[in-house]
TORDRENVO-906451 format. One record per residue (C-alpha): x, y, z; chain; residue number from 1; residue in three letters. Coordinates in pm, 1 decimal, padded with zeros to 6 digits. Layout:
N
<marti c1="X" c2="Y" c3="Z" ch="A" i="NUM" aa="ALA"/>
...
END
This chain:
65
<marti c1="21605.6" c2="02491.0" c3="02061.8" ch="A" i="1" aa="MET"/>
<marti c1="21700.1" c2="02447.1" c3="01709.1" ch="A" i="2" aa="ASN"/>
<marti c1="21842.9" c2="02769.1" c3="01543.3" ch="A" i="3" aa="LEU"/>
<marti c1="21914.7" c2="02668.1" c3="01209.0" ch="A" i="4" aa="GLU"/>
<marti c1="21913.7" c2="03002.7" c3="01024.0" ch="A" i="5" aa="THR"/>
<marti c1="22218.3" c2="03243.7" c3="01052.0" ch="A" i="6" aa="ALA"/>
<marti c1="21967.8" c2="03488.5" c3="01118.0" ch="A" i="7" aa="SER"/>
<marti c1="21828.1" c2="03313.7" c3="01401.1" ch="A" i="8" aa="ASP"/>
<marti c1="22216.7" c2="03260.6" c3="01534.7" ch="A" i="9" aa="ARG"/>
<marti c1="22243.3" c2="03630.2" c3="01505.7" ch="A" i="10" aa="GLU"/>
<marti c1="21941.8" c2="03719.4" c3="01687.2" ch="A" i="11" aa="ALA"/>
<marti c1="22048.8" c2="03507.0" c3="01948.2" ch="A" i="12" aa="VAL"/>
<marti c1="22391.7" c2="03691.3" c3="01964.2" ch="A" i="13" aa="GLN"/>
<marti c1="22249.2" c2="04022.2" c3="01964.9" ch="A" i="14" aa="ARG"/>
<marti c1="21977.6" c2="03968.6" c3="02221.9" ch="A" i="15" aa="LEU"/>
<marti c1="22228.0" c2="03796.0" c3="02453.3" ch="A" i="16" aa="MET"/>
<marti c1="22471.2" c2="04120.4" c3="02441.7" ch="A" i="17" aa="ARG"/>
<marti c1="22156.6" c2="04348.1" c3="02516.4" ch="A" i="18" aa="GLN"/>
<marti c1="22046.3" c2="04123.7" c3="02812.1" ch="A" i="19" aa="LEU"/>
<marti c1="22377.8" c2="04042.8" c3="02926.4" ch="A" i="20" aa="HIS"/>
<marti c1="22368.3" c2="04285.5" c3="03233.4" ch="A" i="21" aa="GLY"/>
<marti c1="22004.4" c2="04170.3" c3="03323.8" ch="A" i="22" aa="TYR"/>
<marti c1="22119.4" c2="03817.1" c3="03327.7" ch="A" i="23" aa="ALA"/>
<marti c1="22412.9" c2="03865.9" c3="03525.2" ch="A" i="24" aa="GLN"/>
<marti c1="22227.5" c2="04083.7" c3="03813.5" ch="A" i="25" aa="GLY"/>
<marti c1="21982.7" c2="03750.2" c3="03806.3" ch="A" i="26" aa="LEU"/>
<marti c1="22295.0" c2="03514.4" c3="03845.1" ch="A" i="27" aa="GLY"/>
<marti c1="22227.2" c2="03348.7" c3="03531.3" ch="A" i="28" aa="LEU"/>
<marti c1="22502.2" c2="03203.4" c3="03306.6" ch="A" i="29" aa="ASP"/>
<marti c1="22577.7" c2="03224.4" c3="02932.2" ch="A" i="30" aa="ASP"/>
<marti c1="22455.4" c2="02865.4" c3="02856.0" ch="A" i="31" aa="ALA"/>
<marti c1="22085.4" c2="02939.5" c3="03042.1" ch="A" i="32" aa="ALA"/>
<marti c1="22049.7" c2="03266.7" c3="02895.8" ch="A" i="33" aa="VAL"/>
<marti c1="22127.5" c2="03123.5" c3="02527.4" ch="A" i="34" aa="ARG"/>
<marti c1="21880.4" c2="02858.6" c3="02600.3" ch="A" i="35" aa="LYS"/>
<marti c1="21607.2" c2="03120.3" c3="02720.2" ch="A" i="36" aa="ILE"/>
<marti c1="21682.8" c2="03351.3" c3="02440.9" ch="A" i="37" aa="VAL"/>
<marti c1="21645.0" c2="03080.6" c3="02198.5" ch="A" i="38" aa="GLY"/>
<marti c1="21311.2" c2="02963.6" c3="02323.2" ch="A" i="39" aa="ARG"/>
<marti c1="21169.1" c2="03303.7" c3="02305.5" ch="A" i="40" aa="ALA"/>
<marti c1="21293.6" c2="03330.6" c3="01952.4" ch="A" i="41" aa="ILE"/>
<marti c1="21159.7" c2="03023.8" c3="01863.1" ch="A" i="42" aa="ALA"/>
<marti c1="20802.0" c2="03095.0" c3="02024.9" ch="A" i="43" aa="SER"/>
<marti c1="20786.4" c2="03438.8" c3="01863.5" ch="A" i="44" aa="MET"/>
<marti c1="20971.0" c2="03390.4" c3="01513.3" ch="A" i="45" aa="PRO"/>
<marti c1="20813.1" c2="03741.6" c3="01385.8" ch="A" i="46" aa="ASN"/>
<marti c1="20870.0" c2="03922.3" c3="01701.6" ch="A" i="47" aa="ALA"/>
<marti c1="21096.9" c2="04234.9" c3="01700.6" ch="A" i="48" aa="ASP"/>
<marti c1="21397.5" c2="04266.7" c3="01953.1" ch="A" i="49" aa="ASP"/>
<marti c1="21155.8" c2="04477.9" c3="02185.1" ch="A" i="50" aa="VAL"/>
<marti c1="20910.4" c2="04212.1" c3="02265.7" ch="A" i="51" aa="HIS"/>
<marti c1="21165.6" c2="03919.0" c3="02274.0" ch="A" i="52" aa="LEU"/>
<marti c1="21372.2" c2="04097.0" c3="02531.7" ch="A" i="53" aa="GLN"/>
<marti c1="21044.0" c2="04132.7" c3="02743.9" ch="A" i="54" aa="ALA"/>
<marti c1="20972.4" c2="03775.8" c3="02721.7" ch="A" i="55" aa="GLU"/>
<marti c1="21336.2" c2="03648.3" c3="02741.3" ch="A" i="56" aa="ALA"/>
<marti c1="21342.5" c2="03904.8" c3="03077.0" ch="A" i="57" aa="ARG"/>
<marti c1="21026.5" c2="03703.5" c3="03191.3" ch="A" i="58" aa="GLN"/>
<marti c1="21166.0" c2="03367.2" c3="03159.6" ch="A" i="59" aa="TRP"/>
<marti c1="21494.4" c2="03468.2" c3="03288.5" ch="A" i="60" aa="MET"/>
<marti c1="21312.5" c2="03588.9" c3="03606.3" ch="A" i="61" aa="LEU"/>
<marti c1="21136.4" c2="03262.1" c3="03643.9" ch="A" i="62" aa="ARG"/>
<marti c1="21481.4" c2="03063.4" c3="03616.1" ch="A" i="63" aa="ALA"/>
<marti c1="21633.8" c2="03273.9" c3="03857.1" ch="A" i="64" aa="ALA"/>
<marti c1="21388.9" c2="03161.2" c3="04124.9" ch="A" i="65" aa="ARG"/>
END
């Protein structure tokens, strides 16, 4: 994950706040969530937060198994 712009870093922080409770419920730590959110942003750079959250949630479910 290479988040070079301030905008990307801000998006990661914003999405991590929004997904905090969901990630906690799955037992994922902040490092895992940061990596997953970064991957979602990198794979869908023009997506809005709703779509990024949906993608990140799917990856979180896989990671929690």
